MOPAC internal coordinates of N, CA, C and O (Angstrom, degrees):
PM7 1SCF
backbone

  N    0.0000 0     0.00 0     0.00 0    0    0    0
  C    1.4984 1     0.00 0     0.00 0    1    0    0
  C    1.5026 1   109.87 1     0.00 0    2    1    0
  O    1.2310 1   121.71 1   -34.39 1    3    2    1
  N    1.2998 1   114.34 1   145.61 1    3    2    1
  C    1.4085 1   123.47 1   176.27 1    5    3    2
  C    1.5219 1   110.80 1  -110.41 1    6    5    3
  O    1.2310 1   120.79 1   -45.49 1    7    6    5
  N    1.3200 1   116.10 1   134.51 1    7    6    5
  C    1.4990 1   118.13 1   175.47 1    9    7    6
  C    1.4669 1   109.92 1   -98.17 1   10    9    7
  O    1.2310 1   120.41 1   -52.03 1   11   10    9
  N    1.3287 1   116.82 1   127.97 1   11   10    9
  C    1.4765 1   123.13 1   172.96 1   13   11   10
  C    1.4750 1   107.18 1  -109.00 1   14   13   11
  O    1.2310 1   121.19 1   -42.75 1   15   14   13
  N    1.3095 1   115.32 1   137.25 1   15   14   13
  C    1.4448 1   124.59 1   173.51 1   17   15   14
  C    1.4790 1   110.70 1  -105.70 1   18   17   15
  O    1.2310 1   120.14 1   -36.07 1   19   18   17
  N    1.3560 1   117.34 1   143.93 1   19   18   17
  C    1.4343 1   117.64 1  -173.91 1   21   19   18
  C    1.5501 1   111.81 1  -139.29 1   22   21   19
  O    1.2310 1   122.02 1   -24.30 1   23   22   21
  N    1.2883 1   113.74 1   155.70 1   23   22   21
  C    1.4667 1   125.76 1   171.04 1   25   23   22
  C    1.5280 1   102.96 1  -123.33 1   26   25   23
  O    1.2310 1   116.97 1   -53.30 1   27   26   25
  N    1.2913 1   123.37 1   126.70 1   27   26   25
  C    1.4576 1   124.25 1  -178.17 1   29   27   26
  C    1.4983 1   110.29 1  -136.10 1   30   29   27
  O    1.2310 1   120.69 1   -36.82 1   31   30   29
  N    1.3052 1   116.28 1   143.18 1   31   30   29
  C    1.4671 1   125.44 1   177.37 1   33   31   30
  C    1.4978 1   109.79 1  -156.66 1   34   33   31
  O    1.2310 1   121.32 1     1.92 1   35   34   33
  N    1.3654 1   115.07 1  -178.08 1   35   34   33
  C    1.4383 1   118.28 1   177.54 1   37   35   34
  C    1.4832 1   111.69 1   -69.80 1   38   37   35
  O    1.2310 1   121.02 1   -30.82 1   39   38   37
  N    1.3188 1   115.65 1   149.18 1   39   38   37
  C    1.4488 1   120.97 1   179.78 1   41   39   38
  C    1.5228 1   109.69 1   -59.14 1   42   41   39
  O    1.2310 1   120.64 1   136.93 1   43   42   41
  N    1.3040 1   116.38 1   -43.07 1   43   42   41
  C    1.4527 1   121.16 1   179.96 1   45   43   42
  C    1.5438 1   112.28 1   -54.62 1   46   45   43
  O    1.2310 1   121.34 1   134.11 1   47   46   45
  N    1.3575 1   115.05 1   -45.89 1   47   46   45
  C    1.4054 1   119.39 1  -178.92 1   49   47   46
  C    1.5831 1   113.42 1   -66.86 1   50   49   47
  O    1.2310 1   120.96 1   129.67 1   51   50   49
  N    1.2840 1   115.76 1   -50.33 1   51   50   49
  C    1.4901 1   121.51 1  -172.54 1   53   51   50
  C    1.5378 1   110.53 1   -77.90 1   54   53   51
  O    1.2310 1   120.82 1   140.89 1   55   54   53
  N    1.3182 1   116.04 1   -39.11 1   55   54   53
  C    1.4648 1   116.23 1  -174.63 1   57   55   54
  C    1.5491 1   115.81 1   -93.39 1   58   57   55
  O    1.2310 1   120.94 1   163.28 1   59   58   57
  N    1.2902 1   115.80 1   -16.72 1   59   58   57
  C    1.4562 1   120.08 1  -178.41 1   61   59   58
  C    1.5367 1   117.86 1  -119.86 1   62   61   59
  O    1.2310 1   121.02 1   148.27 1   63   62   61
  N    1.3098 1   115.65 1   -31.73 1   63   62   61
  C    1.3993 1   120.03 1  -179.42 1   65   63   62
  C    1.5808 1   117.15 1   -95.97 1   66   65   63
  O    1.2310 1   120.94 1   158.85 1   67   66   65
  N    1.3354 1   115.80 1   -21.15 1   67   66   65
  C    1.4049 1   121.91 1   177.53 1   69   67   66
  C    1.4755 1   111.57 1  -116.14 1   70   69   67
  O    1.2310 1   119.35 1   -24.71 1   71   70   69
  N    1.3442 1   118.84 1   155.29 1   71   70   69
  C    1.4669 1   121.53 1  -179.69 1   73   71   70
  C    1.5610 1   112.47 1   -85.44 1   74   73   71
  O    1.2310 1   122.81 1  -122.35 1   75   74   73
  N    1.3536 1   112.22 1    57.65 1   75   74   73
  C    1.4693 1   117.84 1  -179.46 1   77   75   74
  C    1.4993 1   115.40 1   -57.96 1   78   77   75
  O    1.2310 1   121.60 1   136.11 1   79   78   77
  N    1.3664 1   114.54 1   -43.89 1   79   78   77
  C    1.4510 1   119.15 1   178.69 1   81   79   78
  C    1.5239 1   112.08 1   -54.68 1   82   81   79
  O    1.2310 1   121.60 1   135.32 1   83   82   81
  N    1.3135 1   114.55 1   -44.68 1   83   82   81
  C    1.4712 1   122.85 1  -175.72 1   85   83   82
  C    1.5836 1   107.06 1   -64.76 1   86   85   83
  O    1.2310 1   121.27 1   130.93 1   87   86   85
  N    1.3381 1   115.17 1   -49.07 1   87   86   85
  C    1.4347 1   119.83 1  -177.47 1   89   87   86
  C    1.6052 1   111.80 1   -58.89 1   90   89   87
  O    1.2310 1   122.01 1   133.95 1   91   90   89
  N    1.3512 1   113.75 1   -46.05 1   91   90   89
  C    1.4576 1   117.66 1   180.00 1   93   91   90
  C    1.5081 1   111.77 1   -70.43 1   94   93   91
  O    1.2310 1   119.34 1   149.00 1   95   94   93
  N    1.2865 1   118.87 1   -31.00 1   95   94   93
  C    1.4572 1   120.31 1   177.27 1   97   95   94
  C    1.4978 1   110.62 1   -69.04 1   98   97   95
  O    1.2310 1   120.93 1   138.33 1   99   98   97
  N    1.3345 1   115.82 1   -41.67 1   99   98   97
  C    1.4974 1   118.93 1   177.11 1  101   99   98
  C    1.5993 1   110.26 1   -62.90 1  102  101   99
  O    1.2310 1   120.97 1   138.01 1  103  102  101
  N    1.2753 1   115.76 1   -41.99 1  103  102  101
  C    1.4782 1   123.56 1   178.32 1  105  103  102
  C    1.4885 1   109.75 1   -59.88 1  106  105  103
  O    1.2310 1   119.77 1   133.07 1  107  106  105
  N    1.3881 1   118.04 1   -46.93 1  107  106  105
  C    1.4176 1   123.45 1   179.56 1  109  107  106
  C    1.5054 1   111.20 1   -60.84 1  110  109  107
  O    1.2310 1   120.68 1   132.31 1  111  110  109
  N    1.3717 1   116.30 1   -47.69 1  111  110  109
  C    1.4672 1   121.03 1  -179.72 1  113  111  110
  C    1.5360 1   108.53 1   -61.12 1  114  113  111
  O    1.2310 1   118.67 1   141.13 1  115  114  113
  N    1.3521 1   120.15 1   -38.87 1  115  114  113
  C    1.3876 1   119.37 1   178.90 1  117  115  114
  C    1.5168 1   111.87 1   -65.26 1  118  117  115
  O    1.2310 1   120.20 1   134.54 1  119  118  117
  N    1.3219 1   117.22 1   -45.46 1  119  118  117
  C    1.4571 1   119.34 1   178.86 1  121  119  118
  C    1.5316 1   109.90 1   -59.70 1  122  121  119
  O    1.2310 1   119.79 1   137.94 1  123  122  121
  N    1.3165 1   118.00 1   -42.06 1  123  122  121
  C    1.4383 1   121.64 1   178.41 1  125  123  122
  C    1.5323 1   110.64 1   -58.61 1  126  125  123
  O    1.2310 1   121.26 1   134.39 1  127  126  125
  N    1.3653 1   115.20 1   -45.61 1  127  126  125
  C    1.4804 1   117.97 1  -176.60 1  129  127  126
  C    1.5435 1   112.63 1   -63.37 1  130  129  127
  O    1.2310 1   121.18 1   150.04 1  131  130  129
  N    1.3373 1   115.35 1   -29.96 1  131  130  129
  C    1.4628 1   117.97 1   179.25 1  133  131  130
  C    1.5100 1   113.52 1  -101.33 1  134  133  131
  O    1.2310 1   121.62 1  -170.48 1  135  134  133
  N    1.3690 1   114.51 1     9.52 1  135  134  133
  C    1.4743 1   124.18 1   175.39 1  137  135  134
  C    1.5460 1   106.95 1    58.23 1  138  137  135
  O    1.2310 1   119.82 1  -134.13 1  139  138  137
  N    1.2855 1   117.94 1    45.87 1  139  138  137
  C    1.4961 1   122.59 1   174.42 1  141  139  138
  C    1.5111 1   108.29 1  -101.59 1  142  141  139
  O    1.2310 1   120.72 1   -42.29 1  143  142  141
  N    1.3042 1   116.24 1   137.71 1  143  142  141
  C    1.4487 1   124.66 1   171.87 1  145  143  142
  C    1.5601 1   111.57 1   -59.14 1  146  145  143
  O    1.2310 1   119.88 1   -46.27 1  147  146  145
  N    1.3586 1   117.84 1   133.73 1  147  146  145
  C    1.4230 1   118.74 1   175.59 1  149  147  146
  C    1.4779 1   109.16 1   -62.68 1  150  149  147
  O    1.2310 1   118.67 1   -49.43 1  151  150  149
  N    1.3540 1   120.13 1   130.57 1  151  150  149
  C    1.3934 1   123.42 1  -178.00 1  153  151  150
  C    1.5521 1   111.68 1  -129.72 1  154  153  151
  O    1.2310 1   123.65 1  -147.24 1  155  154  153
  N    1.3977 1   110.61 1    32.76 1  155  154  153
  C    1.4852 1   115.24 1   178.03 1  157  155  154
  C    1.5378 1   107.08 1  -144.11 1  158  157  155
  O    1.2310 1   121.39 1   -27.63 1  159  158  157
  N    1.3517 1   114.94 1   152.37 1  159  158  157
  C    1.4296 1   120.78 1   178.46 1  161  159  158
  C    1.5140 1   109.78 1  -139.70 1  162  161  159
  O    1.2310 1   119.65 1   -20.81 1  163  162  161
  N    1.3242 1   118.26 1   159.19 1  163  162  161
  C    1.4153 1   123.84 1   168.89 1  165  163  162
  C    1.5089 1   109.48 1  -114.51 1  166  165  163
  O    1.2310 1   121.03 1   -48.52 1  167  166  165
  N    1.3711 1   115.63 1   131.48 1  167  166  165
  C    1.4408 1   120.18 1  -176.96 1  169  167  166
  C    1.5249 1   108.72 1  -130.30 1  170  169  167
  O    1.2310 1   120.62 1   -51.34 1  171  170  169
  N    1.2769 1   116.42 1   128.66 1  171  170  169
  C    1.5022 1   120.18 1   175.26 1  173  171  170
  C    1.5390 1   107.71 1   -88.95 1  174  173  171
  O    1.2310 1   120.69 1   -35.58 1  175  174  173
  N    1.3206 1   116.28 1   144.42 1  175  174  173
  C    1.4780 1   122.61 1  -178.68 1  177  175  174
  C    1.5323 1   113.01 1    43.77 1  178  177  175
  O    1.2310 1   119.02 1  -124.84 1  179  178  177
  N    1.2690 1   119.48 1    55.16 1  179  178  177
  C    1.5001 1   121.16 1  -177.09 1  181  179  178
  C    1.5220 1   112.90 1   -62.65 1  182  181  179
  O    1.2310 1   119.58 1   -42.05 1  183  182  181
  N    1.3001 1   118.40 1   137.95 1  183  182  181
  C    1.4429 1   122.80 1  -178.42 1  185  183  182
  C    1.5009 1   112.41 1   -81.41 1  186  185  183
  O    1.2310 1   118.72 1   163.81 1  187  186  185
  N    1.3304 1   120.05 1   -16.19 1  187  186  185
  C    1.4594 1   117.74 1  -179.83 1  189  187  186
  C    1.5438 1   114.14 1   -65.46 1  190  189  187
  O    1.2310 1   119.89 1   163.15 1  191  190  189
  N    1.3708 1   117.81 1   -16.85 1  191  190  189
  C    1.4160 1   118.65 1   176.59 1  193  191  190
  C    1.5634 1   114.55 1   -75.75 1  194  193  191
  O    1.2310 1   122.49 1   175.02 1  195  194  193
  N    1.4002 1   112.84 1    -4.98 1  195  194  193
  C    1.4546 1   118.50 1   179.59 1  197  195  194
  C    1.4957 1   110.88 1   -85.34 1  198  197  195
  O    1.2310 1   119.44 1   170.41 1  199  198  197
  N    1.3558 1   118.68 1    -9.59 1  199  198  197
  C    1.4404 1   124.29 1  -179.39 1  201  199  198
  C    1.5371 1   108.25 1   -65.58 1  202  201  199
  O    1.2310 1   120.17 1   -37.58 1  203  202  201
  N    1.2868 1   117.29 1   142.42 1  203  202  201
  C    1.5450 1   121.12 1  -177.88 1  205  203  202
  C    1.5160 1   111.10 1   -53.11 1  206  205  203
  O    1.2310 1   119.16 1   140.74 1  207  206  205
  N    1.3099 1   119.21 1   -39.26 1  207  206  205
  C    1.4686 1   116.92 1  -178.96 1  209  207  206
  C    1.5126 1   117.89 1   -74.29 1  210  209  207
  O    1.2310 1   122.94 1   176.25 1  211  210  209
  N    1.3946 1   111.98 1    -3.75 1  211  210  209
  C    1.5213 1   117.32 1   172.97 1  213  211  210
  C    1.4149 1   114.19 1  -103.13 1  214  213  211
  O    1.2310 1   118.40 1  -169.31 1  215  214  213
  N    1.3582 1   120.66 1    10.69 1  215  214  213
  C    1.4723 1   124.56 1  -179.04 1  217  215  214
  C    1.5211 1   112.21 1   -54.25 1  218  217  215
  O    1.2310 1   119.50 1   139.00 1  219  218  217
  N    1.3013 1   118.55 1   -41.00 1  219  218  217
  C    1.4153 1   124.45 1   179.38 1  221  219  218
  C    1.5747 1   113.46 1   -63.80 1  222  221  219
  O    1.2310 1   120.78 1   149.68 1  223  222  221
  N    1.3063 1   116.11 1   -30.32 1  223  222  221
  C    1.4609 1   122.70 1   175.17 1  225  223  222
  C    1.5209 1   107.76 1   -74.32 1  226  225  223
  O    1.2310 1   121.14 1   122.47 1  227  226  225
  N    1.2926 1   115.43 1   -57.53 1  227  226  225
  C    1.4183 1   127.00 1  -179.32 1  229  227  226
  C    1.4975 1   114.04 1   -44.01 1  230  229  227
  O    1.2310 1   121.82 1   136.00 1  231  230  229
  N    1.3602 1   114.12 1   -44.00 1  231  230  229
  C    1.4535 1   119.37 1  -174.87 1  233  231  230
  C    1.5641 1   110.30 1   -70.12 1  234  233  231
  O    1.2310 1   120.69 1   156.40 1  235  234  233
  N    1.2740 1   116.28 1   -23.60 1  235  234  233
  C    1.5014 1   120.04 1  -177.50 1  237  235  234
  C    1.5407 1   112.01 1   -88.17 1  238  237  235
  O    1.2310 1   118.84 1   171.16 1  239  238  237
  N    1.3267 1   119.82 1    -8.84 1  239  238  237
  C    1.4830 1   124.85 1  -173.49 1  241  239  238
  C    1.5108 1   111.13 1   -97.57 1  242  241  239
  O    1.2310 1   122.49 1   -52.84 1  243  242  241
  N    1.2975 1   112.83 1   127.16 1  243  242  241
  C    1.4659 1   116.64 1   166.40 1  245  243  242
  C    1.4987 1   108.24 1   -74.19 1  246  245  243
  O    1.2310 1   120.23 1   -36.35 1  247  246  245
  N    1.3293 1   117.17 1   143.65 1  247  246  245
  C    1.4769 1   119.65 1   176.10 1  249  247  246
  C    1.5031 1   108.30 1   -86.47 1  250  249  247
  O    1.2310 1   119.79 1   -31.03 1  251  250  249
  N    1.2578 1   118.00 1   148.97 1  251  250  249
  C    1.4794 1   133.13 1    -9.68 1  253  251  250
  C    1.5271 1   109.27 1   -79.90 1  254  253  251
  O    1.2310 1   120.27 1   -21.85 1  255  254  253
  N    1.3217 1   117.09 1   158.15 1  255  254  253
  C    1.4417 1   124.15 1  -174.19 1  257  255  254
  C    1.5294 1   108.62 1  -121.34 1  258  257  255
  O    1.2310 1   121.62 1   -14.93 1  259  258  257
  N    1.3401 1   114.50 1   165.07 1  259  258  257
  C    1.4057 1   119.00 1   176.50 1  261  259  258
  C    1.5596 1   104.65 1  -143.86 1  262  261  259
  O    1.2310 1   121.52 1   -37.01 1  263  262  261
  N    1.3952 1   114.71 1   142.99 1  263  262  261
  C    1.4337 1   118.06 1  -179.13 1  265  263  262
  C    1.5030 1   110.63 1  -126.56 1  266  265  263
  O    1.2310 1   123.35 1   -32.35 1  267  266  265
  N    1.3523 1   111.18 1   147.65 1  267  266  265
  C    1.4639 1   119.30 1   173.95 1  269  267  266
  C    1.5656 1   102.63 1  -106.29 1  270  269  267
  O    1.2310 1   120.55 1   -58.03 1  271  270  269
  N    1.3133 1   116.56 1   121.97 1  271  270  269
  C    1.4134 1   119.74 1   179.53 1  273  271  270
  C    1.5191 1   111.70 1  -115.20 1  274  273  271
  O    1.2310 1   120.89 1   -30.85 1  275  274  273
  N    1.3278 1   115.91 1   149.15 1  275  274  273
  C    1.4846 1   117.45 1  -179.20 1  277  275  274
  C    1.5225 1   107.74 1  -154.96 1  278  277  275
  O    1.2310 1   121.23 1   -20.71 1  279  278  277
  N    1.2542 1   115.24 1   159.29 1  279  278  277
  C    1.4431 1   123.51 1   172.83 1  281  279  278
  C    1.4767 1   109.27 1   -88.71 1  282  281  279
  O    1.2310 1   120.50 1   174.68 1  283  282  281
  N    1.3217 1   116.66 1    -5.32 1  283  282  281
  C    1.5458 1   125.01 1  -174.65 1  285  283  282
  C    1.5102 1   107.78 1  -109.03 1  286  285  283
  O    1.2310 1   120.38 1   -76.79 1  287  286  285
  N    1.3604 1   116.87 1   103.21 1  287  286  285
  C    1.4228 1   125.00 1   178.28 1  289  287  286
  C    1.5068 1   110.34 1   -57.33 1  290  289  287
  O    1.2310 1   118.09 1   138.03 1  291  290  289
  N    1.2846 1   121.24 1   -41.97 1  291  290  289
  C    1.4988 1   121.38 1  -178.46 1  293  291  290
  C    1.4683 1   111.24 1   -64.48 1  294  293  291
  O    1.2310 1   117.27 1   146.54 1  295  294  293
  N    1.2844 1   122.80 1   -33.46 1  295  294  293
  C    1.4535 1   128.51 1   177.48 1  297  295  294
  C    1.5230 1   108.33 1   -61.60 1  298  297  295
  O    1.2310 1   120.98 1   129.87 1  299  298  297
  N    1.3842 1   115.73 1   -50.13 1  299  298  297
  C    1.4357 1   117.94 1   178.20 1  301  299  298
  C    1.5607 1   112.46 1   -63.15 1  302  301  299
  O    1.2310 1   120.10 1   146.59 1  303  302  301
  N    1.3509 1   117.41 1   -33.41 1  303  302  301
  C    1.4575 1   119.49 1   179.69 1  305  303  302
  C    1.5332 1   107.44 1   -68.92 1  306  305  303
  O    1.2310 1   119.34 1   141.94 1  307  306  305
  N    1.3620 1   118.86 1   -38.06 1  307  306  305
  C    1.4630 1   121.84 1   172.42 1  309  307  306
  C    1.4743 1   114.61 1   -61.71 1  310  309  307
  O    1.2310 1   119.50 1   141.52 1  311  310  309
  N    1.3835 1   118.56 1   -38.48 1  311  310  309
  C    1.4256 1   123.55 1   178.68 1  313  311  310
  C    1.5344 1   107.09 1   -62.57 1  314  313  311
  O    1.2310 1   119.62 1   132.68 1  315  314  313
  N    1.3155 1   118.33 1   -47.32 1  315  314  313
  C    1.4560 1   121.74 1   179.60 1  317  315  314
  C    1.5549 1   111.49 1   -59.05 1  318  317  315
  O    1.2310 1   120.23 1   141.39 1  319  318  317
  N    1.2910 1   117.16 1   -38.61 1  319  318  317
  C    1.4630 1   120.89 1   176.64 1  321  319  318
  C    1.5174 1   109.11 1   -68.69 1  322  321  319
  O    1.2310 1   118.68 1   138.69 1  323  322  321
  N    1.3011 1   120.12 1   -41.31 1  323  322  321
  C    1.4525 1   124.56 1  -176.10 1  325  323  322
  C    1.5146 1   114.04 1   -69.44 1  326  325  323
  O    1.2310 1   121.52 1   134.95 1  327  326  325
  N    1.3810 1   114.69 1   -45.05 1  327  326  325
  C    1.4255 1   117.15 1  -175.06 1  329  327  326
  C    1.5519 1   113.01 1  -100.58 1  330  329  327
  O    1.2310 1   120.33 1   160.94 1  331  330  329
  N    1.3172 1   116.97 1   -19.06 1  331  330  329
  C    1.5233 1   119.62 1   177.14 1  333  331  330
  C    1.4738 1   117.94 1    70.09 1  334  333  331
  O    1.2310 1   119.92 1   114.44 1  335  334  333
  N    1.2823 1   117.76 1   -65.56 1  335  334  333
  C    1.5176 1   121.93 1  -173.81 1  337  335  334
  C    1.5539 1   110.03 1   -84.44 1  338  337  335
  O    1.2310 1   119.34 1  -124.93 1  339  338  337
  N    1.2746 1   118.86 1    55.07 1  339  338  337
  C    1.4514 1   124.54 1   173.88 1  341  339  338
  C    1.5123 1   109.90 1  -127.17 1  342  341  339
  O    1.2310 1   120.68 1   -29.40 1  343  342  341
  N    1.2569 1   116.31 1   150.60 1  343  342  341
  C    1.4874 1   123.29 1   172.65 1  345  343  342
  C    1.5424 1   108.08 1   -96.76 1  346  345  343
  O    1.2310 1   120.73 1   -40.06 1  347  346  345
  N    1.2845 1   116.21 1   139.94 1  347  346  345
  C    1.4537 1   118.21 1  -176.75 1  349  347  346
  C    1.6227 1   107.18 1  -125.03 1  350  349  347
  O    1.2310 1   122.55 1   -15.88 1  351  350  349
  N    1.2860 1   112.73 1   164.12 1  351  350  349
  C    1.4239 1   121.92 1  -179.11 1  353  351  350
  C    1.5180 1   110.97 1   173.13 1  354  353  351
  O    1.2310 1   120.87 1    14.12 1  355  354  353
  N    1.3425 1   115.94 1  -165.88 1  355  354  353
  C    1.4183 1   120.38 1  -179.50 1  357  355  354
  C    1.4986 1   108.82 1  -151.88 1  358  357  355
  O    1.2310 1   119.32 1   -14.76 1  359  358  357
  N    1.3582 1   118.91 1   165.24 1  359  358  357
  C    1.3957 1   123.79 1   169.91 1  361  359  358
  C    1.5007 1   108.54 1  -153.85 1  362  361  359
  O    1.2310 1   123.24 1   -21.81 1  363  362  361
  N    1.2899 1   111.38 1   158.19 1  363  362  361
  C    1.5734 1   119.54 1  -179.12 1  365  363  362
  C    1.5023 1   104.40 1  -101.55 1  366  365  363
  O    1.2310 1   124.36 1   -40.72 1  367  366  365
  N    1.3771 1   109.24 1   139.28 1  367  366  365
  C    1.4596 1   116.07 1   174.57 1  369  367  366
  C    1.5117 1   108.64 1  -114.85 1  370  369  367
  O    1.2310 1   118.04 1   -49.45 1  371  370  369
  N    1.2935 1   121.33 1   130.55 1  371  370  369
  C    1.4622 1   124.06 1  -177.95 1  373  371  370
  C    1.5929 1   109.14 1   -74.27 1  374  373  371
  O    1.2310 1   119.92 1   175.01 1  375  374  373
  N    1.2613 1   117.76 1    -4.99 1  375  374  373
  C    1.4770 1   118.05 1  -176.48 1  377  375  374
  C    1.5220 1   110.26 1  -124.04 1  378  377  375
  O    1.2310 1   119.91 1   -31.03 1  379  378  377
  N    1.2952 1   117.78 1   148.97 1  379  378  377
  C    1.4327 1   119.72 1   174.39 1  381  379  378
  C    1.5873 1   111.99 1   -80.91 1  382  381  379
  O    1.2310 1   122.02 1   177.94 1  383  382  381
  N    1.3607 1   113.74 1    -2.06 1  383  382  381
  C    1.4410 1   119.08 1  -179.02 1  385  383  382
  C    1.5392 1   109.86 1   -83.33 1  386  385  383
  O    1.2310 1   120.61 1   -81.66 1  387  386  385
  N    1.3054 1   116.43 1    98.34 1  387  386  385
  C    1.4255 1   120.53 1  -177.81 1  389  387  386
  C    1.5378 1   115.93 1   -56.26 1  390  389  387
  O    1.2310 1   120.41 1   146.44 1  391  390  389
  N    1.2623 1   116.83 1   -33.56 1  391  390  389
  C    1.4512 1   122.11 1   179.06 1  393  391  390
  C    1.5296 1   112.36 1   -57.61 1  394  393  391
  O    1.2310 1   119.16 1   143.27 1  395  394  393
  N    1.3425 1   119.20 1   -36.73 1  395  394  393
  C    1.4161 1   120.98 1   179.54 1  397  395  394
  C    1.5422 1   111.72 1   -65.84 1  398  397  395
  O    1.2310 1   120.93 1   139.45 1  399  398  397
  N    1.3517 1   115.83 1   -40.55 1  399  398  397
  C    1.4189 1   119.29 1  -178.81 1  401  399  398
  C    1.5241 1   115.85 1   -80.97 1  402  401  399
  O    1.2310 1   120.44 1   162.45 1  403  402  401
  N    1.3202 1   116.77 1   -17.55 1  403  402  401
  C    1.4186 1   119.22 1  -176.92 1  405  403  402
  C    1.4940 1   115.45 1  -111.41 1  406  405  403
  O    1.2310 1   119.58 1  -176.12 1  407  406  405
  N    1.1797 1   118.40 1     3.88 1  407  406  405
  C    1.5350 1   126.70 1  -174.92 1  409  407  406
  C    1.5106 1   109.67 1   -49.61 1  410  409  407
  O    1.2310 1   119.92 1   -44.52 1  411  410  409
  N    1.2733 1   117.76 1   135.48 1  411  410  409
  C    1.5034 1   124.82 1   176.51 1  413  411  410
  C    1.5181 1   108.23 1   -91.69 1  414  413  411
  O    1.2310 1   121.76 1   -26.21 1  415  414  413
  N    1.3681 1   114.23 1   153.79 1  415  414  413
  C    1.4165 1   120.54 1   174.51 1  417  415  414
  C    1.5085 1   111.95 1   -64.41 1  418  417  415
  O    1.2310 1   120.10 1   180.00 1  419  418  417

């Protein structure tokens, strides 16, 4: 099982009010400079929040939402500190196939 950590908020907040693109571009450049494999993704309207155990998260989200997912818990903690108004959590995926866990509606 793979554990994915996430920060999730409204699309309006993360995509329009915050410099998300710049932050992720800087993170990507840093990973490339140290030859680290990218371990984060951005997903619009993620389906994982439809799981019964995510009901408490889903109820707090205005639609539509966007999630930043990572295999790196510390990165998601940093995202929470950087952007503030995001909800965080994690989920286990029974598959190594990230596309199954992150599929958008």
